[in-house]
C-alpha positions as protocol buffer text, in pm:
chain_id: "A"
residue {
  index: 1
  type: MET
  ca { x: -531 y: 21 z: 1949 }
}
residue {
  index: 2
  type: GLN
  ca { x: -428 y: -342 z: 1933 }
}
residue {
  index: 3
  type: MET
  ca { x: -488 y: -353 z: 1556 }
}
residue {
  index: 4
  type: GLU
  ca { x: -255 y: -57 z: 1493 }
}
residue {
  index: 5
  type: SER
  ca { x: 31 y: -209 z: 1688 }
}
residue {
  index: 6
  type: THR
  ca { x: -19 y: -546 z: 1520 }
}
residue {
  index: 7
  type: VAL
  ca { x: -21 y: -387 z: 1175 }
}
residue {
  index: 8
  type: GLY
  ca { x: 283 y: -174 z: 1243 }
}
residue {
  index: 9
  type: GLU
  ca { x: 482 y: -460 z: 1392 }
}
residue {
  index: 10
  type: SER
  ca { x: 391 y: -697 z: 1107 }
}
residue {
  index: 11
  type: VAL
  ca { x: 501 y: -452 z: 838 }
}
residue {
  index: 12
  type: ARG
  ca { x: 819 y: -359 z: 1032 }
}
residue {
  index: 13
  type: ARG
  ca { x: 918 y: -728 z: 1058 }
}
residue {
  index: 14
  type: GLN
  ca { x: 852 y: -780 z: 687 }
}
residue {
  index: 15
  type: THR
  ca { x: 1048 y: -466 z: 598 }
}
residue {
  index: 16
  type: ALA
  ca { x: 1344 y: -578 z: 808 }
}
residue {
  index: 17
  type: ARG
  ca { x: 1355 y: -908 z: 616 }
}
residue {
  index: 18
  type: ALA
  ca { x: 1301 y: -749 z: 273 }
}
residue {
  index: 19
  type: ASP
  ca { x: 1671 y: -682 z: 215 }
}
residue {
  index: 20
  type: GLY
  ca { x: 1578 y: -344 z: 70 }
}
residue {
  index: 21
  type: LYS
  ca { x: 1353 y: -474 z: -208 }
}
residue {
  index: 22
  type: TYR
  ca { x: 1049 y: -266 z: -300 }
}
residue {
  index: 23
  type: LEU
  ca { x: 760 y: -308 z: -540 }
}
residue {
  index: 24
  type: SER
  ca { x: 732 y: 18 z: -729 }
}
residue {
  index: 25
  type: PHE
  ca { x: 409 y: 146 z: -877 }
}
residue {
  index: 26
  type: ALA
  ca { x: 271 y: 462 z: -1035 }
}
residue {
  index: 27
  type: LEU
  ca { x: -4 y: 694 z: -922 }
}
residue {
  index: 28
  type: GLY
  ca { x: -36 y: 961 z: -1189 }
}
residue {
  index: 29
  type: GLU
  ca { x: 309 y: 1099 z: -1266 }
}
residue {
  index: 30
  type: GLU
  ca { x: 446 y: 997 z: -926 }
}
residue {
  index: 31
  type: GLU
  ca { x: 623 y: 671 z: -843 }
}
residue {
  index: 32
  type: TYR
  ca { x: 608 y: 493 z: -508 }
}
residue {
  index: 33
  type: GLY
  ca { x: 755 y: 183 z: -348 }
}
residue {
  index: 34
  type: ILE
  ca { x: 644 y: -53 z: -73 }
}
residue {
  index: 35
  type: PRO
  ca { x: 846 y: -336 z: 83 }
}
residue {
  index: 36
  type: VAL
  ca { x: 814 y: -636 z: -146 }
}
residue {
  index: 37
  type: LEU
  ca { x: 758 y: -877 z: 143 }
}
residue {
  index: 38
  type: CYS
  ca { x: 434 y: -693 z: 231 }
}
residue {
  index: 39
  type: VAL
  ca { x: 298 y: -790 z: -111 }
}
residue {
  index: 40
  type: ARG
  ca { x: 98 y: -1110 z: -142 }
}
residue {
  index: 41
  type: GLU
  ca { x: 3 y: -1079 z: -510 }
}
residue {
  index: 42
  type: ILE
  ca { x: -94 y: -843 z: -790 }
}
residue {
  index: 43
  type: VAL
  ca { x: -428 y: -885 z: -966 }
}
residue {
  index: 44
  type: GLY
  ca { x: -610 y: -700 z: -1240 }
}
residue {
  index: 45
  type: VAL
  ca { x: -907 y: -486 z: -1153 }
}
residue {
  index: 46
  type: MET
  ca { x: -1211 y: -703 z: -1087 }
}
residue {
  index: 47
  type: PRO
  ca { x: -1565 y: -623 z: -977 }
}
residue {
  index: 48
  type: ILE
  ca { x: -1556 y: -421 z: -655 }
}
residue {
  index: 49
  type: THR
  ca { x: -1859 y: -435 z: -428 }
}
residue {
  index: 50
  type: ARG
  ca { x: -1923 y: -98 z: -265 }
}
residue {
  index: 51
  type: ILE
  ca { x: -1979 y: -91 z: 112 }
}
residue {
  index: 52
  type: PRO
  ca { x: -2184 y: 204 z: 245 }
}
residue {
  index: 53
  type: ASN
  ca { x: -2052 y: 451 z: 502 }
}
residue {
  index: 54
  type: LEU
  ca { x: -1680 y: 393 z: 447 }
}
residue {
  index: 55
  type: SER
  ca { x: -1422 y: 661 z: 366 }
}
residue {
  index: 56
  type: PRO
  ca { x: -1442 y: 763 z: -2 }
}
residue {
  index: 57
  type: TYR
  ca { x: -1103 y: 606 z: -75 }
}
residue {
  index: 58
  type: VAL
  ca { x: -1214 y: 267 z: 62 }
}
residue {
  index: 59
  type: VAL
  ca { x: -1380 y: 168 z: -265 }
}
residue {
  index: 60
  type: GLY
  ca { x: -1527 y: -160 z: -140 }
}
residue {
  index: 61
  type: VAL
  ca { x: -1438 y: -527 z: -132 }
}
residue {
  index: 62
  type: ILE
  ca { x: -1340 y: -793 z: -384 }
}
residue {
  index: 63
  type: ASN
  ca { x: -1386 y: -1167 z: -377 }
}
residue {
  index: 64
  type: LEU
  ca { x: -1037 y: -1310 z: -418 }
}
residue {
  index: 65
  type: ARG
  ca { x: -1068 y: -1687 z: -445 }
}
residue {
  index: 66
  type: GLY
  ca { x: -1339 y: -1695 z: -177 }
}
residue {
  index: 67
  type: LYS
  ca { x: -1181 y: -1439 z: 56 }
}
residue {
  index: 68
  type: VAL
  ca { x: -1334 y: -1095 z: 107 }
}
residue {
  index: 69
  type: VAL
  ca { x: -1058 y: -837 z: 59 }
}
residue {
  index: 70
  type: PRO
  ca { x: -1116 y: -463 z: 125 }
}
residue {
  index: 71
  type: VAL
  ca { x: -976 y: -233 z: -145 }
}
residue {
  index: 72
  type: VAL
  ca { x: -830 y: 114 z: -83 }
}
residue {
  index: 73
  type: ASP
  ca { x: -784 y: 351 z: -377 }
}
residue {
  index: 74
  type: LEU
  ca { x: -433 y: 464 z: -287 }
}
residue {
  index: 75
  type: ARG
  ca { x: -457 y: 753 z: -533 }
}
residue {
  index: 76
  type: GLN
  ca { x: -752 y: 901 z: -341 }
}
residue {
  index: 77
  type: LYS
  ca { x: -601 y: 818 z: -2 }
}
residue {
  index: 78
  type: LEU
  ca { x: -295 y: 1024 z: -95 }
}
residue {
  index: 79
  type: GLY
  ca { x: -511 y: 1320 z: -202 }
}
residue {
  index: 80
  type: MET
  ca { x: -509 y: 1267 z: -580 }
}
residue {
  index: 81
  type: PRO
  ca { x: -829 y: 1282 z: -784 }
}
residue {
  index: 82
  type: PRO
  ca { x: -986 y: 953 z: -895 }
}
residue {
  index: 83
  type: ILE
  ca { x: -941 y: 845 z: -1257 }
}
residue {
  index: 84
  type: GLU
  ca { x: -1099 y: 593 z: -1491 }
}
residue {
  index: 85
  type: TYR
  ca { x: -941 y: 249 z: -1472 }
}
residue {
  index: 86
  type: THR
  ca { x: -716 y: 147 z: -1761 }
}
residue {
  index: 87
  type: ARG
  ca { x: -580 y: -190 z: -1867 }
}
residue {
  index: 88
  type: ARG
  ca { x: -274 y: -114 z: -1651 }
}
residue {
  index: 89
  type: THR
  ca { x: -475 y: -38 z: -1335 }
}
residue {
  index: 90
  type: CYS
  ca { x: -432 y: -317 z: -1083 }
}
residue {
  index: 91
  type: ILE
  ca { x: -481 y: -418 z: -723 }
}
residue {
  index: 92
  type: VAL
  ca { x: -172 y: -488 z: -513 }
}
residue {
  index: 93
  type: VAL
  ca { x: -283 y: -730 z: -243 }
}
residue {
  index: 94
  type: ILE
  ca { x: -86 y: -685 z: 77 }
}
residue {
  index: 95
  type: ARG
  ca { x: -84 y: -857 z: 416 }
}
residue {
  index: 96
  type: PRO
  ca { x: -116 y: -580 z: 674 }
}
residue {
  index: 97
  type: THR
  ca { x: -128 y: -850 z: 944 }
}
residue {
  index: 98
  type: PRO
  ca { x: -35 y: -1218 z: 928 }
}
residue {
  index: 99
  type: THR
  ca { x: -403 y: -1317 z: 904 }
}
residue {
  index: 100
  type: SER
  ca { x: -555 y: -1051 z: 679 }
}
residue {
  index: 101
  type: MET
  ca { x: -531 y: -911 z: 327 }
}
residue {
  index: 102
  type: LEU
  ca { x: -597 y: -565 z: 185 }
}
residue {
  index: 103
  type: GLY
  ca { x: -600 y: -446 z: -176 }
}
residue {
  index: 104
  type: LEU
  ca { x: -430 y: -125 z: -288 }
}
residue {
  index: 105
  type: LEU
  ca { x: -570 y: 10 z: -615 }
}
residue {
  index: 106
  type: VAL
  ca { x: -283 y: 165 z: -816 }
}
residue {
  index: 107
  type: ASP
  ca { x: -250 y: 307 z: -1168 }
}
residue {
  index: 108
  type: SER
  ca { x: 19 y: 58 z: -1269 }
}
residue {
  index: 109
  type: VAL
  ca { x: 290 y: -167 z: -1126 }
}
residue {
  index: 110
  type: LEU
  ca { x: 639 y: -84 z: -1250 }
}
residue {
  index: 111
  type: GLU
  ca { x: 910 y: -314 z: -1113 }
}
residue {
  index: 112
  type: VAL
  ca { x: 1074 y: -474 z: -812 }
}
residue {
  index: 113
  type: MET
  ca { x: 1368 y: -256 z: -722 }
}
residue {
  index: 114
  type: GLN
  ca { x: 1649 y: -280 z: -470 }
}
residue {
  index: 115
  type: PRO
  ca { x: 1794 y: 68 z: -421 }
}
residue {
  index: 116
  type: SER
  ca { x: 2132 y: 90 z: -254 }
}
residue {
  index: 117
  type: GLN
  ca { x: 2168 y: 280 z: 74 }
}
residue {
  index: 118
  type: GLU
  ca { x: 2331 y: 564 z: -124 }
}
residue {
  index: 119
  type: GLU
  ca { x: 2019 y: 591 z: -343 }
}
residue {
  index: 120
  type: ILE
  ca { x: 1784 y: 635 z: -44 }
}
residue {
  index: 121
  type: ASP
  ca { x: 1745 y: 975 z: 120 }
}
residue {
  index: 122
  type: ARG
  ca { x: 1585 y: 971 z: 464 }
}
residue {
  index: 123
  type: THR
  ca { x: 1563 y: 1348 z: 499 }
}
residue {
  index: 124
  type: PRO
  ca { x: 1397 y: 1441 z: 831 }
}
residue {
  index: 125
  type: GLY
  ca { x: 1078 y: 1639 z: 785 }
}
residue {
  index: 126
  type: VAL
  ca { x: 1002 y: 1500 z: 441 }
}
residue {
  index: 127
  type: CYS
  ca { x: 1034 y: 1140 z: 553 }
}
residue {
  index: 128
  type: SER
  ca { x: 838 y: 1096 z: 872 }
}
residue {
  index: 129
  type: GLN
  ca { x: 648 y: 804 z: 1015 }
}
residue {
  index: 130
  type: GLU
  ca { x: 344 y: 1025 z: 1068 }
}
residue {
  index: 131
  type: ARG
  ca { x: 330 y: 1094 z: 695 }
}
residue {
  index: 132
  type: GLY
  ca { x: 395 y: 732 z: 610 }
}
residue {
  index: 133
  type: VAL
  ca { x: 712 y: 808 z: 415 }
}
residue {
  index: 134
  type: THR
  ca { x: 1024 y: 608 z: 507 }
}
residue {
  index: 135
  type: GLY
  ca { x: 1251 y: 754 z: 242 }
}
residue {
  index: 136
  type: VAL
  ca { x: 1292 y: 881 z: -110 }
}
residue {
  index: 137
  type: ALA
  ca { x: 1485 y: 659 z: -351 }
}
residue {
  index: 138
  type: LYS
  ca { x: 1668 y: 800 z: -651 }
}
residue {
  index: 139
  type: VAL
  ca { x: 1686 y: 509 z: -897 }
}
residue {
  index: 140
  type: ARG
  ca { x: 1804 y: 551 z: -1258 }
}
residue {
  index: 141
  type: GLY
  ca { x: 1720 y: 921 z: -1258 }
}
residue {
  index: 142
  type: LYS
  ca { x: 1370 y: 875 z: -1113 }
}
residue {
  index: 143
  type: VAL
  ca { x: 1253 y: 969 z: -765 }
}
residue {
  index: 144
  type: LYS
  ca { x: 1038 y: 708 z: -590 }
}
residue {
  index: 145
  type: VAL
  ca { x: 866 y: 774 z: -257 }
}
residue {
  index: 146
  type: LEU
  ca { x: 906 y: 477 z: -21 }
}
residue {
  index: 147
  type: LEU
  ca { x: 589 y: 423 z: 181 }
}
residue {
  index: 148
  type: ASP
  ca { x: 519 y: 265 z: 517 }
}
residue {
  index: 149
  type: VAL
  ca { x: 179 y: 117 z: 436 }
}
residue {
  index: 150
  type: SER
  ca { x: 87 y: 71 z: 802 }
}
residue {
  index: 151
  type: ALA
  ca { x: 137 y: 444 z: 871 }
}
residue {
  index: 152
  type: VAL
  ca { x: -44 y: 556 z: 554 }
}
residue {
  index: 153
  type: LEU
  ca { x: -345 y: 336 z: 632 }
}
residue {
  index: 154
  type: ARG
  ca { x: -336 y: 338 z: 1015 }
}
residue {
  index: 155
  type: GLU
  ca { x: -681 y: 498 z: 1065 }
}
residue {
  index: 156
  type: ASP
  ca { x: -840 y: 294 z: 789 }
}
residue {
  index: 157
  type: LEU
  ca { x: -709 y: -40 z: 913 }
}
residue {
  index: 158
  type: SER
  ca { x: -857 y: 7 z: 1257 }
}
residue {
  index: 159
  type: GLY
  ca { x: -1188 y: 109 z: 1094 }
}
residue {
  index: 160
  type: LEU
  ca { x: -1178 y: -192 z: 861 }
}
residue {
  index: 161
  type: ARG
  ca { x: -1117 y: -443 z: 1140 }
}
residue {
  index: 162
  type: ASP
  ca { x: -1441 y: -633 z: 1066 }
}
residue {
  index: 163
  type: LEU
  ca { x: -1374 y: -652 z: 691 }
}
residue {
  index: 164
  type: LEU
  ca { x: -1014 y: -762 z: 753 }
}
residue {
  index: 165
  type: GLY
  ca { x: -1132 y: -1042 z: 981 }
}
residue {
  index: 166
  type: GLU
  ca { x: -938 y: -903 z: 1280 }
}
residue {
  index: 167
  type: THR
  ca { x: -1072 y: -898 z: 1634 }
}
């Protein structure tokens, strides 16, 4: 689909310019990272309007300064059970395409990190584009899974085309 190629290309361009910087966040006991240049902003949890007939992990939409932004519960998308929101729960707003925004609901944001090439393992099999994993970073004794957001959300982004404002 056109949307999938646009999303993938946008994130790949941003990743190439990111100089290896990632925003890390927690989902349960696991830690993940996404290219920092994909991130538009981080906001606290706000009222989410449910939209019927979407995947269970697409929790609805928020009104972010007059813009309708779909929100994906990344915990559920990655197969983890839902939890109650805490004061640390937040929405990481990303730009999957140059003209759209999408919110990723995460348990907490940790830091911006810049792992060295030696700290990133790109083991074939574990790290595959189909799975949405670009590598595993070992930073200060912690393992952080580096995600390709476009691959993780590929099916959802094409299904959310109307909510994202894409044609």
